[in-house]
C-alpha positions in Angstrom: -0.1 -0.2 0.0 1.2 3.7 -0.7 2.1 5.8 1.9 -0.3 8.8 2.0 1.2 12.3 1.9 -0.1 14.1 4.8 -1.4 17.5 3.9 -1.3 20.3 6.7 -4.2 21.6 8.4 -3.4 25.3 7.0 -3.7 23.6 3.4 -7.1 22.1 4.1 -8.2 25.3 5.6 -7.1 27.4 2.5 -8.4 24.9 -0.2 -11.6 24.7 1.6 -11.9 28.7 2.1 -10.9 29.0 -1.5 -13.8 26.9 -2.5 -16.3 28.7 -0.6 -15.0 32.2 -1.9 -15.1 30.8 -5.6 -18.8 29.4 -4.8 -19.9 32.8 -3.3 -18.3 34.7 -6.3 -20.4 32.0 -8.7 -23.5 32.5 -6.7 -23.7 36.1 -6.0 -22.4 37.1 -9.3 -24.2 35.0 -11.8 -26.0 37.1 -14.3 -29.5 36.9 -14.3 -31.2 38.8 -17.1 -28.1 40.5 -17.9 -28.3 44.0 -19.8 -25.8 46.5 -20.0 -27.3 49.8 -18.9 -26.1 53.0 -17.2 -24.4 51.1 -14.5 -22.4 49.0 -17.0 -19.0 49.3 -15.0 -20.5 47.4 -12.1 -22.2 44.9 -14.2 -18.9 44.2 -15.9 -17.0 43.7 -12.5 -19.8 41.5 -11.5 -19.4 39.5 -14.7 -15.5 39.4 -13.9 -16.3 38.3 -10.4 -18.6 35.5 -11.9 -16.0 34.2 -14.1 -13.4 34.1 -11.6 -15.7 32.2 -9.4 -16.4 29.8 -12.2 -12.7 29.4 -13.1 -11.8 28.8 -9.5 -14.6 26.0 -8.8 -13.3 24.4 -12.1 -9.8 24.7 -11.1 -10.4 23.3 -7.3 -12.4 20.5 -9.2 -9.3 19.5 -11.4 -7.1 19.8 -8.2 -9.4 17.6 -6.1 -9.7 14.7 -8.7 -5.9 14.9 -9.6 -5.4 14.4 -5.9 -7.9 11.6 -5.6 -6.5 9.9 -8.5 -3.1 10.1 -7.2 -4.0 8.8 -3.8 -7.6 7.1 -3.6 -6.8 6.1 -0.1 -6.3 9.4 1.5 -9.0 10.3 3.9 -8.4 13.9 4.0 -8.8 14.3 0.0 -12.0 12.2 0.3 -13.3 14.4 3.1 -12.4 17.7 1.3 -14.1 16.4 -1.8 -17.4 15.6 -0.1 -17.2 19.2 1.4 -16.5 20.6 -2.0 -19.5 18.9 -3.4 -21.8 20.0 -0.6 -20.5 23.5 -0.8 -21.0 23.5 -4.8 -24.5 21.9 -4.2 -25.7 24.5 -1.5 -24.9 27.0 -4.1 -26.8 25.3 -6.9 -29.9 24.5 -4.6 -29.8 28.2 -3.3 -29.6 29.6 -7.1 -32.3 27.2 -8.1 -34.5 28.4 -5.2 -33.9 32.3 -5.9 -34.6 31.5 -9.8 -37.7 29.7 -8.8 -38.9 32.7 -6.7 -38.0 35.0 -9.6 -40.2 33.4 -12.0 -42.9 32.3 -9.8 -43.3 34.4 -6.6 -45.7 32.3 -5.0 -43.4 29.5 -4.3 -41.8 30.6 -1.1 -42.9 32.9 1.8 -40.4 35.0 2.9 -37.5 34.5 0.1 -36.9 37.7 -2.1 -33.0 38.0 -2.0 -30.0 35.7 -2.9 -29.1 35.9 0.8 -32.6 34.6 1.6 -32.2 31.9 -0.8 -28.8 31.0 0.5 -30.0 31.3 4.2 -32.9 28.8 3.5 -30.8 26.3 1.9 -28.2 26.4 4.7 -30.8 26.3 7.1 -32.5 23.3 5.5 -29.2 21.5 5.2 -28.7 22.1 8.9 -32.5 20.6 9.5 -33.1 23.6 11.4 -36.0 25.0 9.7 -36.7 28.5 11.6 -39.9 28.7 9.6 -39.5 32.5 8.5 -38.7 31.2 4.9 -40.9 28.3 3.9 -41.6 26.5 0.6 -45.3 27.4 -0.1 -45.8 26.1 -3.8 -45.5 22.4 -4.9 -42.4 23.1 -7.2 -40.6 24.7 -4.2 -41.5 21.8 -1.8 -40.3 19.1 -4.4 -37.1 21.0 -4.6 -36.8 21.3 -1.0 -37.1 17.4 -0.6 -34.7 16.9 -3.3 -32.3 18.8 -1.4 -33.1 17.2 1.9 -32.3 13.8 0.2 -29.1 14.8 -1.2 -27.9 16.4 2.1 -28.7 13.0 3.8 -26.7 11.2 1.2 -23.7 13.6 1.4 -23.9 13.9 5.2 -24.0 10.0 5.4 -20.9 9.7 2.9 -19.2 12.0 5.1 -19.8 10.0 8.4 -18.7 7.1 6.5 -15.5 8.2 5.1 -14.6 9.5 8.7 -15.7 6.4 10.2 -13.5 4.3 7.4 -10.4 6.4 8.5 -10.9 6.1 12.3 -11.0 2.3 11.8 -8.0 2.2 9.6 -6.1 4.3 12.1 -7.2 2.1 15.1 -6.4 -1.2 13.0 -3.0 0.2 12.3 -2.2 1.1 15.6 -3.0 -2.3 16.9 -0.7 -3.8 14.0 2.0 -1.4 15.3 1.4 -2.4 19.0 1.5 -6.3 17.9 4.4 -5.8 16.0 6.4 -4.3 19.1 5.2 -7.0 21.7 
């Protein structure tokens, strides 16, 4: 078995922070109904930020896939990969909710901005459900059910990956202790 290369906590934090920043740039700057008007410089800056977010997410995906291919047994890479998928999925669910509300304002109660949509997505992910934003229409309810199912699968995968890592470490420690005795 190939020895895994350890990655520092700082590198993990930087990688995951970069993912979140790129996802937020993508989410908040994705052009919906893009028209150049009197405020075209602001729109161009927003478009550049959106492209930066997209390129950053593509680059981060490439990096994660490359690390996984190089060492599929590395638990840290799998955990980072699941967190990356979760971050991107949250942005896409939030964007879907926001667009759904723009197209059909009767789908949600209390959702009117991108931040409201992101808030609703994260509250749903956390299974908190404060009730200040709620799915009212059938399309919104179906989308929320899909998100809840997705969240359960991703969280279950994350728990399985961490559990496998702990089991491997305990087994390796037992082998080392047995060899010493």
